[in-house]
C-alpha positions in Angstrom: -31.8 -21.4 -28.5 -32.6 -22.2 -32.1 -30.3 -21.2 -34.9 -30.9 -18.0 -36.9 -31.2 -18.2 -40.7 -29.5 -16.1 -43.3 -30.1 -16.3 -47.1 -27.0 -15.3 -49.2 -28.1 -14.2 -52.7 -26.2 -13.6 -55.9 -28.2 -12.1 -58.9 -26.8 -12.9 -62.3 -27.9 -13.8 -65.8 -27.1 -16.1 -68.7 -25.9 -15.0 -72.1 -25.3 -17.5 -74.9 -25.8 -20.3 -72.4 -23.1 -19.0 -70.2 -23.8 -17.8 -66.6 -22.1 -14.4 -66.4 -20.9 -14.7 -62.8 -17.1 -14.7 -62.5 -16.0 -18.2 -61.4 -13.8 -16.6 -58.7 -16.8 -14.7 -57.3 -18.9 -17.8 -57.1 -16.1 -19.6 -55.3 -15.9 -16.7 -52.9 -19.7 -16.8 -52.5 -19.9 -20.4 -51.5 -16.7 -20.3 -49.4 -18.0 -17.8 -46.8 -17.6 -19.0 -43.2 -20.9 -19.2 -41.3 -20.8 -18.1 -37.6 -21.9 -20.2 -34.8 -25.6 -19.9 -34.1 -26.5 -19.2 -37.8 -27.6 -21.5 -40.6 -27.0 -20.2 -44.2 -28.6 -21.0 -47.5 -27.0 -19.9 -50.8 -29.1 -18.8 -53.8 -28.0 -17.8 -57.3 -30.7 -15.9 -59.2 -31.2 -16.5 -62.9 -34.7 -15.2 -63.4 -34.5 -12.3 -66.0 -37.9 -11.7 -67.5 -37.0 -8.4 -69.2 -34.4 -9.9 -71.5 -30.9 -8.6 -72.4 -32.1 -5.0 -72.8 -33.7 -4.9 -69.4 -30.6 -5.9 -67.4 -31.1 -3.4 -64.5 -34.8 -4.1 -64.4 -34.0 -7.8 -64.1 -31.7 -7.0 -61.2 -34.4 -5.1 -59.4 -36.9 -7.9 -60.2 -34.5 -10.5 -58.6 -34.0 -8.4 -55.5 -37.7 -8.0 -55.0 -38.2 -11.7 -55.5 -35.6 -12.6 -52.9 -37.0 -10.0 -50.4 -40.3 -11.8 -50.6 -38.7 -15.2 -50.2 -36.8 -14.1 -47.1 -40.0 -12.8 -45.5 -42.2 -15.7 -46.6 -39.7 -18.4 -45.5 -38.9 -17.0 -42.2 -35.3 -16.0 -42.6 -33.7 -13.6 -40.1 -31.4 -11.9 -42.6 -30.5 -11.4 -46.2 -27.0 -10.9 -47.6 -26.6 -9.7 -51.1 -23.4 -10.7 -53.0 -22.9 -9.3 -56.6 -21.6 -11.6 -59.3 -18.3 -9.7 -59.7 -17.2 -9.5 -56.1 -14.4 -11.2 -54.1 -15.2 -11.3 -50.4 -13.0 -12.3 -47.5 -13.8 -15.7 -46.1 -14.7 -14.2 -42.7 -16.8 -11.4 -44.3 -20.2 -12.9 -43.4 -19.0 -13.5 -39.8 -18.0 -9.8 -39.5 -21.2 -8.4 -41.0 -23.3 -10.5 -38.7 -21.2 -9.4 -35.6 -22.5 -5.8 -36.0 -25.7 -4.8 -34.2 -27.2 -2.7 -37.0 -30.0 -3.2 -39.4 -27.8 -2.7 -42.5 -24.1 -3.6 -42.7 -21.9 -3.1 -45.8 -18.5 -4.6 -46.8 -16.1 -2.0 -48.2 -15.4 -2.0 -52.0 -14.7 0.3 -54.9 -17.6 1.6 -57.0 -16.8 1.2 -60.7 -19.6 3.1 -62.4 -19.3 6.9 -62.3 -17.0 8.1 -59.5 -14.1 5.9 -58.7 -14.5 5.8 -54.9 -15.4 3.5 -52.0 -19.0 2.7 -51.4 -19.0 4.2 -47.9 -20.7 7.6 -47.9 -20.8 10.2 -45.2 -23.6 9.9 -42.7 -25.7 13.1 -42.4 -28.8 12.7 -40.2 -32.0 12.5 -42.3 -30.1 13.8 -45.4 -28.4 11.0 -47.4 -25.3 12.3 -49.2 -24.1 10.5 -52.3 -21.5 13.1 -53.2 -19.2 12.6 -50.2 -17.6 9.2 -50.3 -15.0 8.5 -47.6 -12.6 8.4 -50.5 -12.7 12.2 -50.5 -12.6 12.5 -46.7 -9.1 11.2 -45.8 -9.3 12.0 -42.1 -12.6 10.1 -41.7 -11.3 7.3 -43.9 -8.3 6.9 -41.7 -10.5 7.0 -38.5 -12.7 4.3 -40.0 -9.7 2.2 -40.8 -8.5 2.4 -37.2 -12.0 1.7 -35.8 -12.7 -1.1 -38.3 -16.1 0.4 -39.2 -18.1 3.7 -39.5 -21.7 4.8 -39.7 -22.6 5.6 -43.3 -25.4 6.7 -45.6 -24.9 3.7 -47.8 -24.4 2.4 -50.4 -24.4 -0.6 -52.7 -25.5 -4.2 -52.9 -22.0 -5.7 -53.6 -21.8 -7.4 -50.2 -24.5 -6.1 -47.8 -26.4 -7.5 -44.9 -30.1 -6.6 -44.3 -31.8 -7.7 -41.1 -35.3 -9.0 -41.4 -36.8 -5.8 -39.8 -35.5 -3.8 -42.8 -37.2 -6.0 -45.3 -40.4 -5.8 -43.3 -40.2 -2.0 -43.2 -40.0 -1.1 -46.9 -39.8 -2.8 -50.3 -36.8 -2.8 -52.5 -37.6 -0.3 -55.3 -36.1 1.8 -58.1 -35.6 5.5 -58.1 -35.7 8.0 -60.9 -31.9 7.6 -61.1 -31.4 3.9 -60.7 -33.2 0.6 -61.2 -31.0 -1.3 -58.7 -32.4 -0.6 -55.3 -29.4 0.6 -53.4 -30.1 4.4 -53.8 -33.7 3.9 -52.7 -32.5 1.8 -49.7 -30.3 4.6 -48.6 -33.1 7.2 -48.9 -35.6 4.9 -47.1 -33.2 4.0 -44.4 -32.7 7.7 -43.6 -36.4 8.3 -43.7 -37.0 5.5 -41.0 -33.9 6.4 -39.0 -32.1 3.0 -39.6 -28.5 2.8 -38.7 -26.2 1.7 -41.6 -22.6 0.6 -40.8 -19.7 -0.1 -43.2 -17.0 -2.5 -42.1 -13.7 -1.1 -43.3 -12.1 -4.4 -42.2 -14.1 -6.3 -44.8 -12.3 -5.2 -47.9 -13.8 -6.7 -51.0 -12.5 -7.0 -54.5 -14.6 -5.6 -57.4 -13.9 -7.2 -60.8 -13.8 -4.7 -63.7 -14.3 -5.2 -67.4 -10.5 -5.6 -67.8 -10.5 -8.6 -65.6 -8.8 -7.0 -62.6 -10.3 -7.0 -59.1 -9.6 -3.6 -57.5 -9.5 -3.3 -53.8 -10.0 -0.3 -51.5 -6.9 1.2 -49.9 -6.2 4.4 -47.9 -7.5 7.5 -49.7 -9.8 5.1 -51.5 -7.9 4.7 -54.7 -6.4 1.5 -55.8 -3.1 3.0 -56.8 -1.6 6.4 -55.8 1.5 8.3 -57.1 3.4 10.9 -55.1 3.8 14.2 -56.9 5.0 17.8 -56.5 2.3 20.2 -57.6 3.6 22.8 -60.1 0.4 24.6 -61.0 -2.9 24.9 -59.1 -5.6 22.5 -60.3 -8.7 20.9 -58.9 -9.6 17.2 -59.0 -12.2 16.4 -56.3 -10.1 18.8 -54.1 -7.8 21.8 -54.6 -4.1 21.1 -55.2 -1.8 24.1 -54.5 1.6 24.8 -56.2 4.6 23.8 -54.1 2.8 21.1 -52.1 3.6 17.4 -52.1 0.4 15.3 -52.8 -0.8 12.0 -53.9 -2.9 11.6 -57.1 -4.6 8.5 -58.5 -2.6 6.6 -61.1 -5.4 6.9 -63.6 -5.0 10.7 -63.7 -1.2 10.8 -63.5 -0.4 10.8 -67.2 -2.9 13.7 -67.9 -1.5 15.8 -65.1 2.1 15.2 -66.2 1.3 16.1 -69.8 -0.5 19.3 -68.7 2.4 20.4 -66.6 0.4 20.4 -63.4 2.7 18.0 -61.4 6.2 16.6 -61.3 6.5 12.9 -60.4 8.3 12.1 -57.1 7.6 8.4 -56.9 5.8 5.9 -59.0 2.5 4.4 -57.7 2.7 1.9 -54.9 2.1 -1.7 -55.8 -1.7 -2.0 -56.0 -3.5 -4.8 -54.1 -5.1 -5.9 -57.4 -5.8 -9.4 -58.6 -5.8 -10.4 -62.3 -8.8 -12.5 -63.0 -7.8 -15.1 -65.5 -11.0 -17.2 -65.5 -13.7 -15.5 -67.4 -17.2 -17.0 -67.5 -17.3 -20.0 -69.8 -19.6 -22.9 -70.5 -17.4 -25.0 -68.3 -17.7 -22.6 -65.4 -21.5 -22.4 -66.0 -21.8 -26.1 -65.7 -19.7 -26.0 -62.5 -22.0 -23.3 -61.1 -25.1 -25.2 -61.9 -23.7 -28.4 -60.3 -22.9 -26.4 -57.2 -26.4 -24.9 -57.1 -27.9 -28.4 -57.4 -25.6 -29.6 -54.6 -26.6 -26.8 -52.3 -30.3 -27.4 -53.1 -30.1 -31.1 -52.4 -28.6 -30.6 -48.9 -31.2 -28.1 -47.7 
């Protein structure tokens, strides 16, 4: 039986001659284990025709280009890997193990809601307001099972089987140029199963240089408190109860007299990224790209 082929793709851009992919992300990208029976090609995208102001249009352009390439060159699957992600070495193996058209690694979304990218599956009705972060029983069950059926979402570390790419084109929506929202809608329209692997926990590097990781209840860092006054933050908190709140909200809640601190936040599974993109890292990336190209 012949090997199946997967293309692993990282879209990024250059600014001032510096490739803006984090060096640690690129290292993680090229360090993925490839399962037996598969052959992988790694591609870093640098085609950005809309300039600096059209950053998200550029991202969509790159995803559309790579979709066509996967189809034209006969690949069996596409894996997207964003330039600010840290992925477990066995992440690709675990995504490909799942018999589903679309499979996600688990990570924290940084834009808008601070929650995991796994959203509740509702048949033919994509829900982008109900992340598993806000559904602790479902989150705990998915942790136990290692995976869960989801509505989406995100391109951070995501597997698309060929039949998905043949079924519909990557596109924008009224809300978003990156195609992940449209993919979730179109997948529901065509009845495609989407799975998120909760045992493929990925780091997502923020603007402060930290890579935040998912943990139970979704938040990177939780503090235990006694609730003094009723308040609402994504869920109701009743006086007299013991609860956990995200570290990022703790100071505001203490100042307002809503809570009393019982214990400081647990140590967060966060990584300080010390290597920002530089000309040196850009040269290293270009050398690696040329090396991979030469061994195809």
